[in-house]
PQR file of N, CA, C, O and H, with PARSE charges and radii, in Angstrom:
ATOM      1  N   MET A   1      23.440 -16.655 -22.350 -0.4000 1.5000
ATOM      2  CA  MET A   1      24.141 -16.061 -21.606 -0.0000 2.0000
ATOM      3  C   MET A   1      23.390 -16.520 -20.035  0.5500 1.7000
ATOM      4  O   MET A   1      22.531 -15.682 -19.762 -0.5500 1.4000
ATOM      5  N   PRO A   2      23.492 -17.596 -18.974 -0.5600 1.5000
ATOM      6  CA  PRO A   2      22.537 -17.923 -17.955  0.2800 2.0000
ATOM      7  C   PRO A   2      22.841 -16.227 -16.951  0.5500 1.7000
ATOM      8  O   PRO A   2      22.076 -15.992 -16.015 -0.5500 1.4000
ATOM      9  N   GLN A   3      23.742 -15.419 -17.220 -0.4000 1.5000
ATOM     10  CA  GLN A   3      23.788 -14.311 -15.973 -0.0000 2.0000
ATOM     11  C   GLN A   3      22.629 -13.360 -16.355  0.5500 1.7000
ATOM     12  O   GLN A   3      22.196 -12.745 -15.380 -0.5500 1.4000
ATOM     13  H   GLN A   3      24.363 -15.610 -17.980  0.4000 1.0000
ATOM     14  N   LEU A   4      22.015 -13.086 -17.536 -0.4000 1.5000
ATOM     15  CA  LEU A   4      20.876 -12.798 -17.910 -0.0000 2.0000
ATOM     16  C   LEU A   4      19.444 -12.879 -17.463  0.5500 1.7000
ATOM     17  O   LEU A   4      18.690 -11.966 -17.127 -0.5500 1.4000
ATOM     18  H   LEU A   4      22.367 -13.586 -18.327  0.4000 1.0000
ATOM     19  N   SER A   5      19.207 -14.348 -17.543 -0.4000 1.5000
ATOM     20  CA  SER A   5      17.981 -15.286 -17.547 -0.0000 2.0000
ATOM     21  C   SER A   5      17.424 -14.535 -16.217  0.5500 1.7000
ATOM     22  O   SER A   5      16.229 -14.268 -16.347 -0.5500 1.4000
ATOM     23  H   SER A   5      19.820 -15.090 -17.816  0.4000 1.0000
ATOM     24  N   PRO A   6      18.147 -13.993 -14.578 -0.5600 1.5000
ATOM     25  CA  PRO A   6      17.233 -13.956 -13.680  0.2800 2.0000
ATOM     26  C   PRO A   6      17.029 -12.289 -13.796  0.5500 1.7000
ATOM     27  O   PRO A   6      16.407 -11.799 -12.854 -0.5500 1.4000
ATOM     28  N   LEU A   7      17.443 -11.445 -14.754 -0.4000 1.5000
ATOM     29  CA  LEU A   7      17.195 -10.137 -14.707 -0.0000 2.0000
ATOM     30  C   LEU A   7      15.458  -9.699 -15.170  0.5500 1.7000
ATOM     31  O   LEU A   7      14.863  -8.651 -14.920 -0.5500 1.4000
ATOM     32  H   LEU A   7      17.947 -11.843 -15.520  0.4000 1.0000
ATOM     33  N   PRO A   8      15.051 -10.710 -15.787 -0.5600 1.5000
ATOM     34  CA  PRO A   8      13.521 -10.455 -15.875  0.2800 2.0000
ATOM     35  C   PRO A   8      12.909 -10.958 -14.042  0.5500 1.7000
ATOM     36  O   PRO A   8      12.822 -10.320 -12.993 -0.5500 1.4000
ATOM     37  N   TRP A   9      12.800 -11.468 -14.179 -0.4000 1.5000
ATOM     38  CA  TRP A   9      12.363 -11.957 -12.808 -0.0000 2.0000
ATOM     39  C   TRP A   9      12.518 -10.806 -11.994  0.5500 1.7000
ATOM     40  O   TRP A   9      11.601 -10.090 -11.592 -0.5500 1.4000
ATOM     41  H   TRP A   9      12.870 -11.986 -15.031  0.4000 1.0000
ATOM     42  N   VAL A  10      14.154 -10.621 -11.698 -0.4000 1.5000
ATOM     43  CA  VAL A  10      13.962  -9.205 -10.497 -0.0000 2.0000
ATOM     44  C   VAL A  10      13.117  -8.248 -11.165  0.5500 1.7000
ATOM     45  O   VAL A  10      12.102  -7.952 -10.534 -0.5500 1.4000
ATOM     46  H   VAL A  10      14.899 -11.203 -12.024  0.4000 1.0000
ATOM     47  N   PHE A  11      13.311  -7.574 -12.515 -0.4000 1.5000
ATOM     48  CA  PHE A  11      12.642  -6.440 -12.585 -0.0000 2.0000
ATOM     49  C   PHE A  11      11.032  -6.422 -12.429  0.5500 1.7000
ATOM     50  O   PHE A  11      10.457  -5.450 -11.941 -0.5500 1.4000
ATOM     51  H   PHE A  11      14.135  -7.814 -13.028  0.4000 1.0000
ATOM     52  N   SER A  12      10.357  -7.564 -12.878 -0.4000 1.5000
ATOM     53  CA  SER A  12       9.149  -8.116 -12.613 -0.0000 2.0000
ATOM     54  C   SER A  12       8.677  -8.114 -11.123  0.5500 1.7000
ATOM     55  O   SER A  12       7.526  -7.902 -10.744 -0.5500 1.4000
ATOM     56  H   SER A  12      10.824  -8.354 -13.274  0.4000 1.0000
ATOM     57  N   PHE A  13       9.915  -8.425 -10.237 -0.4000 1.5000
ATOM     58  CA  PHE A  13       9.618  -8.395  -8.852 -0.0000 2.0000
ATOM     59  C   PHE A  13       9.796  -6.773  -8.117  0.5500 1.7000
ATOM     60  O   PHE A  13       9.354  -6.513  -6.998 -0.5500 1.4000
ATOM     61  H   PHE A  13      10.850  -8.598 -10.545  0.4000 1.0000
ATOM     62  N   MET A  14      10.494  -5.827  -8.952 -0.4000 1.5000
ATOM     63  CA  MET A  14      10.729  -4.843  -8.142 -0.0000 2.0000
ATOM     64  C   MET A  14       9.437  -3.930  -8.665  0.5500 1.7000
ATOM     65  O   MET A  14       8.886  -3.105  -7.937 -0.5500 1.4000
ATOM     66  H   MET A  14      10.854  -6.038  -9.861  0.4000 1.0000
ATOM     67  N   MET A  15       9.079  -4.177  -9.902 -0.4000 1.5000
ATOM     68  CA  MET A  15       7.979  -3.509 -10.455 -0.0000 2.0000
ATOM     69  C   MET A  15       6.864  -3.906  -9.569  0.5500 1.7000
ATOM     70  O   MET A  15       6.316  -2.862  -9.217 -0.5500 1.4000
ATOM     71  H   MET A  15       9.526  -4.847 -10.493  0.4000 1.0000
ATOM     72  N   VAL A  16       6.506  -4.525  -9.253 -0.4000 1.5000
ATOM     73  CA  VAL A  16       5.052  -5.884  -8.255 -0.0000 2.0000
ATOM     74  C   VAL A  16       5.328  -5.056  -7.170  0.5500 1.7000
ATOM     75  O   VAL A  16       4.414  -4.459  -6.601 -0.5500 1.4000
ATOM     76  H   VAL A  16       6.950  -5.374  -9.539  0.4000 1.0000
ATOM     77  N   PHE A  17       7.058  -4.907  -6.651 -0.4000 1.5000
ATOM     78  CA  PHE A  17       7.228  -4.468  -5.024 -0.0000 2.0000
ATOM     79  C   PHE A  17       6.817  -2.912  -5.299  0.5500 1.7000
ATOM     80  O   PHE A  17       5.981  -2.298  -4.636 -0.5500 1.4000
ATOM     81  H   PHE A  17       7.801  -5.391  -7.113  0.4000 1.0000
ATOM     82  N   MET A  18       7.487  -2.439  -6.293 -0.4000 1.5000
ATOM     83  CA  MET A  18       7.082  -0.557  -6.491 -0.0000 2.0000
ATOM     84  C   MET A  18       5.392  -0.433  -6.348  0.5500 1.7000
ATOM     85  O   MET A  18       4.971   0.483  -5.641 -0.5500 1.4000
ATOM     86  H   MET A  18       8.166  -2.938  -6.832  0.4000 1.0000
ATOM     87  N   LEU A  19       4.580  -1.189  -6.898 -0.4000 1.5000
ATOM     88  CA  LEU A  19       3.660  -0.803  -7.616 -0.0000 2.0000
ATOM     89  C   LEU A  19       2.749  -1.146  -5.568  0.5500 1.7000
ATOM     90  O   LEU A  19       2.280  -0.174  -4.975 -0.5500 1.4000
ATOM     91  H   LEU A  19       4.921  -1.933  -7.473  0.4000 1.0000
ATOM     92  N   ILE A  20       2.717  -2.358  -5.015 -0.4000 1.5000
ATOM     93  CA  ILE A  20       2.310  -2.403  -4.371 -0.0000 2.0000
ATOM     94  C   ILE A  20       2.638  -1.804  -2.939  0.5500 1.7000
ATOM     95  O   ILE A  20       1.837  -2.112  -2.056 -0.5500 1.4000
ATOM     96  H   ILE A  20       3.098  -3.147  -5.496  0.4000 1.0000
ATOM     97  N   MET A  21       3.805  -0.915  -2.554 -0.4000 1.5000
ATOM     98  CA  MET A  21       4.207   0.323  -2.006 -0.0000 2.0000
ATOM     99  C   MET A  21       3.444   1.479  -2.268  0.5500 1.7000
ATOM    100  O   MET A  21       3.069   2.492  -1.678 -0.5500 1.4000
ATOM    101  H   MET A  21       4.455  -0.665  -3.272  0.4000 1.0000
ATOM    102  N   SER A  22       3.358   0.960  -3.346 -0.4000 1.5000
ATOM    103  CA  SER A  22       2.833   2.916  -4.175 -0.0000 2.0000
ATOM    104  C   SER A  22       1.004   2.729  -3.529  0.5500 1.7000
ATOM    105  O   SER A  22       0.397   3.748  -3.202 -0.5500 1.4000
ATOM    106  H   SER A  22       3.662   0.137  -3.826  0.4000 1.0000
ATOM    107  N   MET A  23       0.398   1.484  -3.438 -0.4000 1.5000
ATOM    108  CA  MET A  23      -1.101   1.620  -3.427 -0.0000 2.0000
ATOM    109  C   MET A  23      -1.128   1.380  -1.721  0.5500 1.7000
ATOM    110  O   MET A  23      -2.135   1.771  -1.132 -0.5500 1.4000
ATOM    111  H   MET A  23       0.891   0.656  -3.704  0.4000 1.0000
ATOM    112  N   LEU A  24      -0.348   0.928  -1.162 -0.4000 1.5000
ATOM    113  CA  LEU A  24      -0.466   0.943   0.489 -0.0000 2.0000
ATOM    114  C   LEU A  24       0.080   2.390   0.487  0.5500 1.7000
ATOM    115  O   LEU A  24      -0.605   2.812   1.419 -0.5500 1.4000
ATOM    116  H   LEU A  24       0.471   0.610  -1.641  0.4000 1.0000
ATOM    117  N   ILE A  25       0.815   3.433   0.110 -0.4000 1.5000
ATOM    118  CA  ILE A  25       0.875   4.540   0.743 -0.0000 2.0000
ATOM    119  C   ILE A  25      -0.441   5.223   0.286  0.5500 1.7000
ATOM    120  O   ILE A  25      -1.275   5.735   1.032 -0.5500 1.4000
ATOM    121  H   ILE A  25       1.371   3.089  -0.646  0.4000 1.0000
ATOM    122  N   ILE A  26      -0.475   5.161  -0.790 -0.4000 1.5000
ATOM    123  CA  ILE A  26      -2.486   5.614  -1.167 -0.0000 2.0000
ATOM    124  C   ILE A  26      -3.052   5.580  -0.393  0.5500 1.7000
ATOM    125  O   ILE A  26      -3.564   6.569   0.131 -0.5500 1.4000
ATOM    126  H   ILE A  26       0.203   4.745  -1.396  0.4000 1.0000
ATOM    127  N   TYR A  27      -3.222   4.007   0.111 -0.4000 1.5000
ATOM    128  CA  TYR A  27      -3.835   3.705   0.729 -0.0000 2.0000
ATOM    129  C   TYR A  27      -3.735   4.279   2.189  0.5500 1.7000
ATOM    130  O   TYR A  27      -4.740   4.737   2.732 -0.5500 1.4000
ATOM    131  H   TYR A  27      -2.806   3.203  -0.314  0.4000 1.0000
ATOM    132  N   PHE A  28      -2.869   4.258   2.637 -0.4000 1.5000
ATOM    133  CA  PHE A  28      -2.032   5.172   4.202 -0.0000 2.0000
ATOM    134  C   PHE A  28      -2.996   6.650   3.912  0.5500 1.7000
ATOM    135  O   PHE A  28      -3.949   6.915   4.644 -0.5500 1.4000
ATOM    136  H   PHE A  28      -2.052   3.886   2.196  0.4000 1.0000
ATOM    137  N   ILE A  29      -2.574   7.585   2.693 -0.4000 1.5000
ATOM    138  CA  ILE A  29      -2.632   8.937   2.867 -0.0000 2.0000
ATOM    139  C   ILE A  29      -4.490   8.872   2.600  0.5500 1.7000
ATOM    140  O   ILE A  29      -5.111   9.901   2.870 -0.5500 1.4000
ATOM    141  H   ILE A  29      -1.800   7.370   2.098  0.4000 1.0000
ATOM    142  N   LYS A  30      -5.083   7.940   2.204 -0.4000 1.5000
ATOM    143  CA  LYS A  30      -6.533   8.271   1.872 -0.0000 2.0000
ATOM    144  C   LYS A  30      -7.065   7.747   2.773  0.5500 1.7000
ATOM    145  O   LYS A  30      -8.253   8.064   2.725 -0.5500 1.4000
ATOM    146  H   LYS A  30      -4.579   7.105   1.985  0.4000 1.0000
ATOM    147  N   PHE A  31      -6.790   6.835   3.946 -0.4000 1.5000
ATOM    148  CA  PHE A  31      -7.094   6.691   5.413 -0.0000 2.0000
ATOM    149  C   PHE A  31      -6.660   7.921   5.846  0.5500 1.7000
ATOM    150  O   PHE A  31      -7.437   8.809   5.494 -0.5500 1.4000
ATOM    151  H   PHE A  31      -5.824   6.577   3.986  0.4000 1.0000
ATOM    152  N   LYS A  32      -5.617   8.351   6.539 -0.4000 1.5000
ATOM    153  CA  LYS A  32      -5.411   9.192   7.120 -0.0000 2.0000
ATOM    154  C   LYS A  32      -6.306  10.531   6.573  0.5500 1.7000
ATOM    155  O   LYS A  32      -6.741  11.057   7.598 -0.5500 1.4000
ATOM    156  H   LYS A  32      -4.986   7.629   6.825  0.4000 1.0000
ATOM    157  N   LYS A  33      -6.587  11.006   5.844 -0.4000 1.5000
ATOM    158  CA  LYS A  33      -7.196  12.000   4.992 -0.0000 2.0000
ATOM    159  C   LYS A  33      -9.195  11.701   5.665  0.5500 1.7000
ATOM    160  O   LYS A  33      -9.836  12.577   6.245 -0.5500 1.4000
ATOM    161  H   LYS A  33      -6.233  10.579   5.011  0.4000 1.0000
ATOM    162  N   MET A  34      -9.678  10.418   5.374 -0.4000 1.5000
ATOM    163  CA  MET A  34     -10.916   9.996   5.519 -0.0000 2.0000
ATOM    164  C   MET A  34     -11.015  10.106   7.612  0.5500 1.7000
ATOM    165  O   MET A  34     -12.039  10.624   8.057 -0.5500 1.4000
ATOM    166  H   MET A  34      -9.157   9.706   4.903  0.4000 1.0000
ATOM    167  N   SER A  35     -10.142   9.699   8.444 -0.4000 1.5000
ATOM    168  CA  SER A  35      -9.630   9.682   9.798 -0.0000 2.0000
ATOM    169  C   SER A  35     -10.147  11.586  10.259  0.5500 1.7000
ATOM    170  O   SER A  35     -10.930  11.960  11.132 -0.5500 1.4000
ATOM    171  H   SER A  35      -9.310   9.278   8.083  0.4000 1.0000
ATOM    172  N   MET A  36      -9.294  12.456   9.217 -0.4000 1.5000
ATOM    173  CA  MET A  36      -9.643  13.715   9.828 -0.0000 2.0000
ATOM    174  C   MET A  36     -10.789  14.243   9.509  0.5500 1.7000
ATOM    175  O   MET A  36     -11.267  15.141  10.202 -0.5500 1.4000
ATOM    176  H   MET A  36      -8.658  12.152   8.508  0.4000 1.0000
ATOM    177  N   LEU A  37     -11.462  13.731   8.320 -0.4000 1.5000
ATOM    178  CA  LEU A  37     -12.802  13.765   8.012 -0.0000 2.0000
ATOM    179  C   LEU A  37     -14.008  13.461   9.265  0.5500 1.7000
ATOM    180  O   LEU A  37     -14.900  14.036   9.888 -0.5500 1.4000
ATOM    181  H   LEU A  37     -11.073  13.001   7.757  0.4000 1.0000
ATOM    182  N   SER A  38     -13.453  12.368   9.156 -0.4000 1.5000
ATOM    183  CA  SER A  38     -14.252  11.766  10.168 -0.0000 2.0000
ATOM    184  C   SER A  38     -14.378  11.339  11.199  0.5500 1.7000
ATOM    185  O   SER A  38     -15.433  10.718  11.331 -0.5500 1.4000
ATOM    186  H   SER A  38     -12.728  11.901   8.650  0.4000 1.0000
ATOM    187  N   LYS A  39     -13.666  11.387  12.178 -0.4000 1.5000
ATOM    188  CA  LYS A  39     -13.229  11.374  13.516 -0.0000 2.0000
ATOM    189  C   LYS A  39     -14.333  10.781  14.475  0.5500 1.7000
ATOM    190  O   LYS A  39     -14.085   9.834  15.223 -0.5500 1.4000
ATOM    191  H   LYS A  39     -12.809  11.891  12.071  0.4000 1.0000
ATOM    192  N   SER A  40     -15.306  11.265  14.423 -0.4000 1.5000
ATOM    193  CA  SER A  40     -16.864  10.130  15.362 -0.0000 2.0000
ATOM    194  C   SER A  40     -17.096   9.056  14.976  0.5500 1.7000
ATOM    195  O   SER A  40     -17.576   8.230  15.754 -0.5500 1.4000
ATOM    196  H   SER A  40     -15.508  12.033  13.816  0.4000 1.0000
ATOM    197  N   LEU A  41     -16.758   8.657  13.318 -0.4000 1.5000
ATOM    198  CA  LEU A  41     -16.652   7.728  12.805 -0.0000 2.0000
ATOM    199  C   LEU A  41     -15.596   6.709  13.369  0.5500 1.7000
ATOM    200  O   LEU A  41     -15.769   5.767  14.143 -0.5500 1.4000
ATOM    201  H   LEU A  41     -16.368   9.328  12.686  0.4000 1.0000
ATOM    202  N   ILE A  42     -14.933   6.975  13.016 -0.4000 1.5000
ATOM    203  CA  ILE A  42     -13.745   6.272  14.245 -0.0000 2.0000
ATOM    204  C   ILE A  42     -14.112   6.157  15.250  0.5500 1.7000
ATOM    205  O   ILE A  42     -14.387   4.967  15.405 -0.5500 1.4000
ATOM    206  H   ILE A  42     -14.792   7.740  12.387  0.4000 1.0000
ATOM    207  N   LYS A  43     -14.361   6.864  16.359 -0.4000 1.5000
ATOM    208  CA  LYS A  43     -14.486   7.079  17.775 -0.0000 2.0000
ATOM    209  C   LYS A  43     -15.909   5.935  17.413  0.5500 1.7000
ATOM    210  O   LYS A  43     -16.060   4.981  18.175 -0.5500 1.4000
ATOM    211  H   LYS A  43     -14.138   7.830  16.233  0.4000 1.0000
ATOM    212  N   MET A  44     -16.812   6.110  16.316 -0.4000 1.5000
ATOM    213  CA  MET A  44     -17.541   4.748  17.306 -0.0000 2.0000
ATOM    214  C   MET A  44     -17.399   3.748  17.104  0.5500 1.7000
ATOM    215  O   MET A  44     -17.741   2.925  17.953 -0.5500 1.4000
ATOM    216  H   MET A  44     -16.690   6.886  15.697  0.4000 1.0000
ATOM    217  N   MET A  45     -16.726   3.262  15.666 -0.4000 1.5000
ATOM    218  CA  MET A  45     -16.165   1.614  15.313 -0.0000 2.0000
ATOM    219  C   MET A  45     -15.326   1.412  16.661  0.5500 1.7000
ATOM    220  O   MET A  45     -15.723   0.565  17.462 -0.5500 1.4000
ATOM    221  H   MET A  45     -16.449   3.930  14.977  0.4000 1.0000
ATOM    222  N   SER A  46     -14.195   2.152  16.932 -0.4000 1.5000
ATOM    223  CA  SER A  46     -12.897   1.975  18.065 -0.0000 2.0000
ATOM    224  C   SER A  46     -14.546   1.167  19.274  0.5500 1.7000
ATOM    225  O   SER A  46     -14.568   0.035  19.759 -0.5500 1.4000
ATOM    226  H   SER A  46     -13.872   2.840  16.281  0.4000 1.0000
ATOM    227  N   TRP A  47     -15.665   2.269  19.405 -0.4000 1.5000
ATOM    228  CA  TRP A  47     -16.155   1.868  20.452 -0.0000 2.0000
ATOM    229  C   TRP A  47     -16.956   0.340  20.459  0.5500 1.7000
ATOM    230  O   TRP A  47     -16.963  -0.544  21.316 -0.5500 1.4000
ATOM    231  H   TRP A  47     -15.647   3.188  19.011  0.4000 1.0000
ATOM    232  N   CYS A  48     -17.758   0.452  18.854 -0.4000 1.5000
ATOM    233  CA  CYS A  48     -18.248  -0.904  18.879 -0.0000 2.0000
ATOM    234  C   CYS A  48     -16.758  -2.128  19.108  0.5500 1.7000
ATOM    235  O   CYS A  48     -16.888  -2.808  20.126 -0.5500 1.4000
ATOM    236  H   CYS A  48     -17.753   1.170  18.158  0.4000 1.0000
ATOM    237  N   TRP A  49     -15.910  -2.319  18.571 -0.4000 1.5000
ATOM    238  CA  TRP A  49     -14.952  -3.228  18.268 -0.0000 2.0000
ATOM    239  C   TRP A  49     -14.245  -3.354  19.887  0.5500 1.7000
ATOM    240  O   TRP A  49     -13.293  -4.108  20.087 -0.5500 1.4000
ATOM    241  H   TRP A  49     -15.804  -1.767  17.744  0.4000 1.0000
TER
END
């Protein structure tokens, strides 16, 4: 059945996309917590840059 052949590719692509999105969301939340905890460090980094 040729109609069923692209289904695993679509499923794997969706899984990879969801994994990347969840990793980005977790990284964003961790970065926001870190920025709330250490605003002086971020100010120093922005001043250095």
